[in-house]
C-alpha positions as a printed NumPy array, in Angstrom:
array([[-26.429,  42.935,  19.666],
       [-27.817,  45.12 ,  22.414],
       [-25.259,  47.223,  24.296],
       [-26.189,  49.253,  27.372],
       [-23.916,  52.224,  27.922],
       [-24.373,  54.618,  30.835],
       [-23.198,  58.11 ,  30.011],
       [-22.689,  60.429,  32.955],
       [-21.452,  63.458,  31.016],
       [-19.912,  64.422,  27.713],
       [-19.787,  62.234,  24.617],
       [-20.178,  58.48 ,  24.426],
       [-16.771,  56.846,  24.769],
       [-16.942,  54.745,  21.617],
       [-13.544,  53.287,  22.453],
       [-15.255,  51.163,  25.101],
       [-17.924,  50.007,  22.674],
       [-15.788,  49.335,  19.605],
       [-14.109,  46.072,  20.829],
       [-17.537,  44.51 ,  21.351],
       [-18.632,  45.314,  17.787],
       [-15.663,  43.895,  15.872],
       [-17.079,  41.997,  12.914],
       [-20.481,  43.658,  13.3  ],
       [-22.197,  46.232,  11.15 ],
       [-21.303,  49.719,  12.35 ],
       [-24.832,  51.011,  11.808],
       [-26.393,  51.464,  15.236],
       [-29.725,  52.44 ,  16.735],
       [-29.313,  55.344,  19.118],
       [-30.85 ,  58.638,  20.191],
       [-30.764,  61.476,  17.681],
       [-28.612,  63.57 ,  20.012],
       [-25.863,  60.928,  20.253],
       [-22.726,  62.478,  18.749],
       [-21.014,  59.906,  16.509],
       [-18.807,  62.343,  14.607],
       [-15.219,  61.172,  14.263],
       [-16.137,  57.535,  14.935],
       [-16.624,  54.502,  12.711],
       [-20.265,  54.28 ,  13.787],
       [-23.236,  55.77 ,  11.97 ],
       [-26.778,  56.173,  13.245],
       [-29.411,  54.147,  11.43 ],
       [-31.657,  56.407,   9.364],
       [-33.896,  55.233,   6.531],
       [-37.382,  56.101,   5.272],
       [-38.171,  52.772,   3.584],
       [-40.407,  51.492,   6.369],
       [-42.089,  54.863,   6.771],
       [-42.898,  54.862,   3.048],
       [-44.517,  51.447,   3.384],
       [-46.537,  52.531,   6.415],
       [-47.626,  55.69 ,   4.596],
       [-48.83 ,  53.578,   1.666],
       [-50.697,  51.18 ,   3.953],
       [-52.346,  54.049,   5.794],
       [-53.276,  56.075,   2.707],
       [-54.721,  53.195,   0.695],
       [-56.713,  51.907,   3.669],
       [-57.948,  55.465,   4.265],
       [-59.061,  55.884,   0.646],
       [-60.702,  52.461,   0.685],
       [-62.702,  53.272,   3.804],
       [-63.6  ,  56.781,   2.627],
       [-65.225,  55.324,  -0.495],
       [-65.527,  58.654,  -2.306],
       [-66.328,  58.435,  -6.009],
       [-63.156,  58.814,  -8.146],
       [-64.912,  61.702,  -9.911],
       [-65.29 ,  63.615,  -6.652],
       [-61.698,  63.871,  -5.475],
       [-58.48 ,  65.199,  -6.999],
       [-55.33 ,  63.345,  -5.937],
       [-51.767,  64.303,  -6.844],
       [-48.56 ,  62.357,  -6.457],
       [-45.089,  63.86 ,  -6.016],
       [-42.386,  61.436,  -7.149],
       [-39.374,  63.631,  -7.992],
       [-37.062,  60.933,  -9.366],
       [-39.678,  58.473, -10.596],
       [-38.604,  55.919,  -7.99 ],
       [-42.055,  54.599,  -7.083],
       [-44.374,  54.478, -10.115],
       [-46.379,  51.631,  -8.56 ],
       [-47.936,  54.142,  -6.154],
       [-49.298,  56.165,  -9.071],
       [-50.833,  53.044, -10.588],
       [-52.62 ,  52.148,  -7.343],
       [-53.942,  55.702,  -6.934],
       [-55.822,  55.492, -10.249],
       [-58.443,  53.38 ,  -8.484],
       [-59.398,  56.306,  -6.258],
       [-59.372,  59.327,  -8.552],
       [-60.255,  60.095, -12.142],
       [-57.852,  63.04 , -12.045],
       [-54.342,  62.003, -11.001],
       [-51.578,  64.557, -11.428],
       [-47.982,  63.362, -11.118],
       [-45.37 ,  65.995, -10.289],
       [-41.894,  64.781, -11.186],
       [-38.443,  65.884, -12.307],
       [-38.424,  63.083, -14.885],
       [-41.556,  63.799, -16.965],
       [-40.383,  61.681, -19.92 ],
       [-40.423,  58.575, -17.716],
       [-43.946,  59.244, -16.495],
       [-45.201,  60.15 , -19.972],
       [-44.393,  56.568, -20.975],
       [-46.089,  55.342, -17.79 ],
       [-49.136,  57.439, -18.666],
       [-49.449,  55.736, -22.04 ],
       [-49.153,  52.3  , -20.447],
       [-51.685,  53.026, -17.721],
       [-54.132,  54.6  , -20.181],
       [-54.098,  51.35 , -22.149],
       [-54.804,  49.338, -18.99 ],
       [-57.188,  51.578, -17.046],
       [-58.426,  54.018, -19.668],
       [-57.319,  56.846, -17.397],
       [-54.084,  58.674, -18.261],
       [-51.923,  60.591, -15.82 ],
       [-51.474,  64.334, -15.939],
       [-47.673,  64.649, -15.874],
       [-46.13 ,  67.936, -14.744],
       [-42.916,  69.427, -13.409],
       [-44.521,  72.681, -12.24 ],
       [-45.632,  72.671,  -8.551],
       [-48.46 ,  75.093,  -9.46 ],
       [-50.258,  72.137, -11.049],
       [-50.917,  70.794,  -7.537],
       [-53.089,  73.713,  -6.46 ],
       [-56.471,  72.056,  -7.07 ],
       [-55.498,  68.867,  -5.232],
       [-57.532,  67.558,  -2.327],
       [-54.776,  65.104,  -1.351],
       [-51.074,  65.117,  -2.227],
       [-48.992,  61.992,  -1.656],
       [-45.2  ,  62.128,  -1.825],
       [-42.584,  59.408,  -2.233],
       [-39.972,  61.431,  -0.324],
       [-39.737,  64.508,   1.884],
       [-41.309,  67.68 ,   0.518],
       [-38.232,  69.63 ,  -0.56 ],
       [-39.783,  72.595,  -2.372],
       [-42.645,  74.991,  -1.563],
       [-46.089,  73.872,  -2.733],
       [-48.99 ,  76.286,  -3.197],
       [-52.017,  74.218,  -2.256],
       [-55.692,  74.892,  -1.615],
       [-56.528,  75.463,   2.047],
       [-58.217,  72.089,   2.537],
       [-55.486,  69.96 ,   0.944],
       [-53.77 ,  67.273,   3.032],
       [-50.241,  66.048,   2.287],
       [-49.043,  62.533,   3.136],
       [-45.283,  61.95 ,   3.199],
       [-42.835,  59.331,   4.511],
       [-40.763,  61.986,   6.272],
       [-40.905,  65.519,   7.632],
       [-40.938,  68.37 ,   5.094],
       [-37.662,  70.142,   4.452],
       [-39.424,  73.449,   3.787],
       [-42.134,  75.38 ,   5.594],
       [-45.666,  74.335,   4.631],
       [-49.   ,  76.016,   5.391],
       [-50.962,  72.796,   4.839],
       [-50.692,  69.854,   7.234],
       [-47.99 ,  67.403,   6.155],
       [-48.609,  64.013,   7.742],
       [-45.417,  62.017,   8.217],
       [-45.728,  60.272,  11.602],
       [-47.415,  56.868,  11.503],
       [-48.27 ,  55.239,  14.815],
       [-48.009,  51.461,  14.97 ],
       [-48.133,  48.758,  17.623],
       [-45.132,  46.461,  17.867],
       [-45.982,  42.827,  17.036],
       [-45.803,  40.583,  20.085],
       [-42.884,  38.492,  18.82 ],
       [-40.677,  41.595,  18.571],
       [-41.556,  43.147,  21.937],
       [-38.896,  41.273,  23.874],
       [-36.21 ,  42.371,  21.414],
       [-36.843,  46.105,  21.646],
       [-34.692,  48.061,  24.113],
       [-36.92 ,  49.845,  26.612],
       [-36.044,  53.405,  25.631],
       [-35.884,  52.879,  21.869],
       [-38.729,  54.413,  19.862],
       [-41.04 ,  51.674,  18.554],
       [-41.318,  52.974,  14.989],
       [-37.562,  53.55 ,  14.779],
       [-36.903,  50.002,  16.004],
       [-39.371,  48.433,  13.559],
       [-37.886,  50.496,  10.747],
       [-34.476,  48.977,  11.457],
       [-35.933,  45.471,  11.659],
       [-37.566,  45.917,   8.275],
       [-34.647,  47.634,   6.544],
       [-31.644,  45.835,   8.031],
       [-33.13 ,  42.461,   8.985],
       [-35.671,  41.944,   6.173],
       [-38.58 ,  41.524,   8.587],
       [-41.093,  41.663,   5.732],
       [-43.953,  40.478,   7.926],
       [-44.047,  44.058,   9.246],
       [-45.558,  45.115,   5.914],
       [-48.881,  43.727,   7.144],
       [-49.157,  46.516,   9.717],
       [-51.717,  49.224,   8.96 ],
       [-51.317,  52.324,  11.152],
       [-54.527,  53.495,  12.853],
       [-53.294,  57.007,  13.599],
       [-50.904,  59.494,  12.04 ],
       [-49.524,  62.923,  12.808],
       [-47.948,  66.06 ,  11.372],
       [-45.4  ,  66.573,  14.14 ],
       [-48.013,  68.289,  16.277],
       [-51.604,  67.204,  15.773],
       [-52.596,  63.539,  15.746],
       [-55.228,  62.301,  13.302],
       [-57.3  ,  59.138,  13.527],
       [-58.516,  57.361,  10.418],
       [-62.09 ,  58.387,  11.275],
       [-61.125,  62.06 ,  11.601],
       [-59.446,  62.069,   8.198],
       [-62.331,  60.212,   6.55 ],
       [-64.694,  62.913,   7.795],
       [-62.396,  65.623,   6.507],
       [-61.973,  64.053,   3.073],
       [-65.722,  63.594,   2.658],
       [-66.21 ,  67.342,   3.105],
       [-64.095,  67.758,  -0.045],
       [-66.579,  65.803,  -2.176],
       [-67.045,  67.36 ,  -5.583],
       [-70.005,  67.088,  -7.882],
       [-69.276,  64.63 , -10.682]])
């Protein structure tokens, strides 16, 4: 349901909207500055789609970069061990994968399993200092603690960091809306935000085929080609 509400001043009068939404989900798409406090409505917010777009971007980037696994150090921050499949996929691109997690026992078991399959165990740690030698850090959730990283390290995350970071943290992924969804999107609704809701609330799984061509850290915008060039300067001798 798409409701147009013209606000001249003050808060949105949700009393006018509520009768039209009886029987509907009270999760709504709206601007971040819309005040919904004290109402039955809640603004849609979810990082699931952003995580998928981050994965698509990162793995396509690593595939195109084609750096030898012996020449690049990759680390993965998965605090609660929610996404071990990402760690498994990263083993293709680095011979030195460090996993930083709050549940090391879980990943120690994963390390044994993956060593049997790939012959390459994980380095499991719960000390952020272990990330210092990383060329790339990938996170499954927002960076919520300071990380001391080398100056050239790039961080990829599904959402903005919750702490100040000296290194670039990429969390914006720019995508084009598929043609069949263009007519559904309200004119002033952010494209990524709209697609995120389609994926999360409406199970539009065909959106998982999208591979972002650009990304950003909240300020600078990076193309795939720019990042490939940067990563190749980090090449290490085997």
